[in-house]
C-alpha positions as CSV (number, residue, x, y, z in Angstrom):
1,X,109.2,96.9,87.2
2,X,110.0,100.2,85.6
3,X,110.3,103.5,87.4
4,X,106.7,104.6,86.7
5,X,105.4,101.3,88.0
6,X,107.7,101.5,91.0
7,X,106.4,105.0,91.9
8,X,102.8,103.9,91.5
9,X,103.4,100.9,93.8
10,X,105.1,103.1,96.4
11,X,102.2,105.5,96.3
12,X,99.4,102.9,96.7
13,X,97.0,103.9,99.4
14,X,96.1,101.6,102.3
15,X,92.4,100.6,101.8
16,X,92.9,97.0,103.1
17,X,90.1,97.3,105.6
18,X,88.0,99.9,103.8
19,X,85.2,97.5,103.0
20,X,83.1,95.7,105.6
21,X,84.1,92.1,105.9
22,X,81.7,89.3,107.1
23,X,84.7,87.7,108.8
24,X,87.9,89.3,109.7
25,X,90.8,86.9,109.2
26,X,94.1,87.1,111.0
27,X,96.4,89.8,109.6
28,X,99.0,88.6,107.2
29,X,101.9,90.1,105.1
30,X,100.9,88.7,101.7
31,X,100.5,90.4,98.3
32,X,97.7,92.8,99.2
33,X,99.4,94.0,102.3
34,X,102.8,94.4,100.5
35,X,101.2,96.5,97.8
36,X,100.1,99.2,100.3
37,X,102.5,98.6,103.2
38,X,104.5,101.8,102.9
39,X,101.3,103.9,103.1
40,X,100.1,101.8,106.0
41,X,103.3,102.4,107.9
42,X,103.3,106.2,107.3
43,X,99.6,106.5,108.4
44,X,99.6,104.0,111.2
45,X,102.9,104.4,113.0
46,X,103.3,107.7,114.8
47,X,106.3,109.7,113.6
48,X,107.3,106.8,111.3
49,X,109.6,109.0,109.2
50,X,111.3,110.3,112.3
51,X,111.8,106.8,113.7
52,X,113.4,105.8,110.4
53,X,115.7,108.9,110.5
54,X,116.7,108.2,114.1
55,X,117.3,104.5,113.3
56,X,119.5,105.5,110.3
57,X,121.6,107.7,112.5
58,X,122.0,105.0,115.1
59,X,123.0,102.5,112.5
60,X,125.7,104.8,111.2
61,X,126.9,105.3,114.8
62,X,127.6,101.6,115.3
63,X,128.1,100.1,111.8
64,X,131.7,98.8,111.7
65,X,133.7,98.3,108.5
66,X,133.6,94.8,107.0
67,X,130.6,93.8,109.2
68,X,126.9,92.8,108.6
69,X,123.8,94.9,109.3
70,X,120.7,92.7,109.8
71,X,117.1,93.9,109.5
72,X,114.7,91.2,110.9
73,X,111.3,91.6,109.4
74,X,112.7,94.0,106.9
75,X,109.4,94.3,104.9
76,X,110.1,96.8,102.0
77,X,113.6,97.8,103.4
78,X,112.8,101.4,104.4
79,X,115.4,101.1,107.2
80,X,118.1,100.2,104.7
81,X,117.3,103.3,102.7
82,X,117.3,105.4,105.8
83,X,120.7,104.2,106.9
84,X,122.2,104.9,103.5
85,X,121.8,108.6,104.1
86,X,124.0,108.5,107.1
87,X,126.6,105.9,106.5
88,X,130.1,107.0,105.3
89,X,130.1,106.6,101.5
90,X,132.1,103.5,100.5
91,X,132.1,101.9,103.9
92,X,132.3,98.1,103.4
93,X,129.2,96.9,105.1
94,X,126.7,94.2,104.0
95,X,123.0,94.6,104.6
96,X,121.0,91.4,105.2
97,X,117.3,91.7,105.2
98,X,115.1,88.8,106.5
99,X,111.4,88.5,106.1
100,X,108.8,85.7,106.0
101,X,106.9,87.3,103.1
102,X,108.2,86.8,99.6
103,X,105.9,89.6,98.4
104,X,107.5,92.0,100.8
105,X,111.0,90.9,99.6
106,X,110.0,91.3,96.0
107,X,108.9,94.9,96.6
108,X,112.0,95.6,98.6
109,X,114.3,94.3,95.9
110,X,112.5,96.4,93.3
111,X,112.8,99.5,95.5
112,X,116.5,99.0,96.3
113,X,117.4,98.4,92.6
114,X,115.3,101.3,91.3
115,X,117.1,103.6,93.7
116,X,120.5,102.1,93.1
117,X,121.1,101.3,96.7
118,X,124.8,102.0,97.2
119,X,125.7,99.1,99.5
120,X,126.0,95.4,99.1
121,X,122.7,93.7,100.2
122,X,121.1,90.3,100.5
123,X,117.4,89.5,101.2
124,X,116.4,86.2,102.7
125,X,113.0,84.6,103.3
126,X,112.8,83.0,106.7
127,X,110.4,82.6,109.7
128,X,111.9,84.2,112.8
129,X,109.9,81.8,115.0
130,X,112.1,79.0,113.7
131,X,115.3,80.4,115.1
132,X,118.2,82.3,113.5
133,X,121.9,82.6,113.6
134,X,123.9,85.8,113.0
135,X,127.5,86.3,111.9
136,X,129.8,89.3,112.2
137,X,126.9,91.6,113.1
138,X,127.6,95.2,114.1
139,X,123.9,96.2,114.0
140,X,120.7,94.2,114.2
141,X,117.3,95.9,113.7
142,X,113.9,94.7,114.9
143,X,111.5,97.5,113.9
144,X,107.9,96.6,114.7
145,X,108.8,92.9,114.3
146,X,109.4,91.3,117.7
147,X,105.7,91.9,118.5
148,X,104.8,89.5,115.7
149,X,107.1,86.7,117.0
150,X,105.3,84.3,119.2
151,X,106.1,85.1,122.9
152,X,107.4,81.6,123.5
153,X,110.1,82.2,120.8
154,X,111.1,85.8,121.7
155,X,113.8,85.2,124.2
156,X,115.5,82.6,122.0
157,X,115.5,85.1,119.1
158,X,116.9,88.0,121.1
159,X,119.5,85.7,122.7
160,X,120.7,84.6,119.3
161,X,120.9,88.3,118.3
162,X,123.1,89.0,121.4
163,X,125.3,86.0,120.6
164,X,125.7,87.1,117.0
165,X,126.6,90.7,117.7
166,X,130.3,91.7,117.7
167,X,131.6,93.5,120.7
168,X,130.2,97.1,120.7
169,X,127.5,96.0,118.3
170,X,123.9,97.1,118.9
171,X,120.4,96.0,118.7
172,X,117.8,98.5,117.7
173,X,114.3,97.5,118.9
174,X,111.1,99.5,118.0
175,X,107.9,98.1,119.3
176,X,104.2,98.8,120.0
177,X,103.9,98.5,123.7
178,X,101.4,98.2,126.5
179,X,101.1,100.9,129.1
180,X,102.5,100.1,132.6
181,X,99.1,100.9,134.1
182,X,95.6,100.0,132.7
183,X,94.5,103.6,132.8
184,X,97.5,104.8,130.9
185,X,97.2,101.9,128.5
186,X,93.6,102.8,127.7
187,X,94.4,106.5,127.2
188,X,97.4,105.7,125.0
189,X,95.3,103.5,122.8
190,X,92.6,106.1,122.6
191,X,95.0,108.7,121.5
192,X,96.6,106.3,119.0
193,X,93.2,105.7,117.3
194,X,92.7,109.5,117.3
195,X,95.9,109.8,115.3
196,X,94.7,107.1,112.8
197,X,91.5,109.1,112.3
198,X,93.5,112.2,111.6
199,X,95.4,110.3,109.0
200,X,92.2,109.3,107.2
201,X,91.2,105.9,108.6
202,X,87.5,105.3,109.2
203,X,86.1,103.8,112.3
204,X,85.4,100.6,110.4
205,X,89.0,100.4,109.2
206,X,90.3,100.9,112.7
207,X,88.0,98.2,114.2
208,X,88.6,95.6,111.4
209,X,92.3,96.0,111.5
210,X,92.3,95.7,115.3
211,X,90.4,92.4,115.0
212,X,92.8,91.2,112.3
213,X,95.8,91.9,114.6
214,X,94.3,90.6,117.8
215,X,95.8,87.1,117.6
216,X,98.9,88.1,115.6
217,X,100.4,91.1,117.3
218,X,101.1,90.5,121.0
219,X,102.7,93.6,122.6
220,X,104.7,93.6,125.8
221,X,105.0,96.4,128.3
222,X,108.2,98.5,127.9
223,X,109.5,97.1,131.2
224,X,109.0,93.6,129.9
225,X,111.1,94.3,126.8
226,X,113.8,95.8,129.1
227,X,113.7,92.6,131.2
228,X,114.0,90.5,128.0
229,X,117.2,92.5,127.1
230,X,118.6,91.9,130.6
231,X,117.8,88.2,130.5
232,X,119.8,87.6,127.4
233,X,122.8,89.5,128.5
234,X,122.5,93.2,127.6
235,X,123.5,95.5,130.3
236,X,123.6,98.8,128.4
237,X,120.3,100.0,126.9
238,X,118.2,103.1,126.6
239,X,114.9,104.4,125.2
240,X,115.5,106.7,122.2
241,X,111.9,107.2,121.2
242,X,108.6,107.1,123.1
243,X,105.1,108.1,121.9
244,X,102.2,106.8,123.9
245,X,102.1,103.1,123.1
246,X,105.2,103.0,120.8
247,X,108.8,102.9,121.9
248,X,112.3,102.6,120.4
249,X,115.2,101.1,122.3
250,X,118.9,100.6,121.6
251,X,121.0,98.0,123.4
252,X,124.8,97.7,123.3
253,X,126.8,94.5,123.6
């Protein structure tokens, strides 16, 4: 892919649910989604650019020389690119991106190569539901990913992250969350959909995407995510971002 093709791909607009569907299938991260995913993130995730900037800063705070930085569900590797702005030039870290979608990994590879990503990196295709092991990790990132892992498998995954982190390593967890109270939850979702309308999504697009995600994206309450961190061994953690039904947390081993 040349630079012009790469720019066009990056600018592709999300119209995935713009036409009425007779049947809305479960959401998946295949070719059509990968093509428009960056636009989808920017228009569907509140303060997405700021979340990425904050994540990049936190990665730089905890990245240790000669260690690995893992991004689980890396999609098109925006988080790697954000971190590169804050890391000390020449620091000897290795970025490892893991995603179940080969189409996402293809797009990520093209972006990183086109931008001459300045750090060593490796992209792997794997299903997080099947279990993972981590080695020499100073940072592990789960940005809008754990919510797509089946609830039955989440504790095992997060425990393996904890076990694979070096001392003073951190987990960065960004998730869509449920409100702690049904009234708050309803209001938060209402305001979230208002944001999506402001960003150009039609009512039909909002409804059809919600149906597609219904059986795929299973959010926890913020307190449930905190308890999950406690259960696997984390004792130091804090919330660094919160906007209605989205949250960002950092946990230190």
